C-alpha positions as CSV (number, residue, x, y, z in Angstrom):
1,M,93.7,109.4,110.9
2,R,91.9,110.7,107.6
3,H,93.2,113.0,105.3
4,K,91.4,114.3,101.7
5,L,94.6,113.9,99.7
6,G,95.5,113.1,95.7
7,I,97.5,110.0,95.3
8,E,100.6,111.6,94.9
9,R,100.2,113.6,98.1
10,L,99.6,110.3,100.0
11,L,102.3,108.4,99.1
12,S,104.4,111.3,100.1
13,F,103.1,110.7,103.5
14,V,103.3,107.2,103.6
15,G,107.1,107.6,102.6
16,A,107.4,109.9,105.5
17,G,106.4,107.0,107.9
18,L,102.9,108.4,108.8
19,G,101.0,105.5,108.1
20,L,99.8,103.3,105.2
21,T,97.5,103.4,102.6
22,L,95.6,100.8,99.9
23,V,96.0,101.4,96.4
24,A,95.0,99.7,93.4
25,E,97.3,97.5,91.3
26,G,97.5,100.5,88.8
27,A,98.7,102.8,91.4
28,T,101.6,101.1,91.9
29,G,104.0,101.8,88.7
30,A,105.4,105.1,90.3
31,A,108.5,104.9,92.6
32,H,107.9,107.1,95.5
33,P,111.0,107.2,98.2
34,G,109.9,105.0,101.5
35,V,107.1,103.1,100.0
36,A,107.0,99.9,99.7
37,Y,104.2,98.0,97.8
38,R,102.6,95.0,99.3
39,E,100.0,92.7,98.2
40,V,97.2,92.2,100.4
41,Q,96.7,88.4,100.9
42,D,94.4,86.1,103.6
43,G,95.3,82.9,104.5
44,D,94.9,81.4,101.1
45,G,96.8,84.1,99.1
46,P,95.8,87.1,97.2
47,T,92.6,88.5,98.5
48,R,89.9,90.9,96.9
49,L,88.8,93.9,98.2
50,N,85.4,95.4,97.5
51,F,85.0,99.4,97.0
52,V,81.9,101.2,96.5
53,A,81.7,104.4,94.2
54,Y,79.8,107.4,95.4
55,W,78.4,110.5,93.6
56,R,76.6,113.3,95.0
57,Q,73.3,113.9,93.1
58,A,74.0,117.5,92.9
59,N,76.9,117.0,91.1
60,R,76.0,117.6,87.5
61,N,79.7,116.8,86.3
62,P,78.9,115.5,82.3
63,T,81.3,112.4,82.9
64,L,79.3,111.1,85.6
65,A,76.9,109.0,83.1
66,P,79.7,107.5,81.2
67,F,81.7,106.6,84.3
68,L,78.9,104.9,85.9
69,D,78.4,102.9,83.0
70,L,81.8,101.8,82.7
71,L,81.4,100.9,86.8
72,R,78.4,99.0,86.1
73,E,79.6,97.1,83.3
74,R,82.9,96.2,84.6
75,Y,81.8,95.7,88.2
76,P,78.4,94.5,88.7
77,D,76.3,94.9,91.9
78,L,77.2,91.2,93.4
79,S,74.9,92.0,96.0
80,A,71.9,93.2,94.0
81,P,68.8,90.3,94.3
82,G,69.5,88.0,91.4
83,A,72.8,88.8,90.8
84,P,75.1,85.9,89.7
85,A,77.1,84.3,92.8
86,E,80.6,84.7,92.9
87,E,83.0,81.9,92.2
88,D,85.6,80.6,93.9
């Protein structure tokens, strides 16, 4: 099921037993009734989840350029040709 909701509303659904969601570690500080936060792990322990940021070209919000610069600086596109390989 797919919903367009803010994190607070989404966590209310989770707390009501209507599913689960993935949230960034920074979103785990707030207590929500019925919600338990668990670290995502694979067979070797904690795992990394990759993500994609998308912005509609028609959206001319002035915060776009600084936001994309921040993402590029902190999360370089490791799939791009010539990008440094990930370390294990």
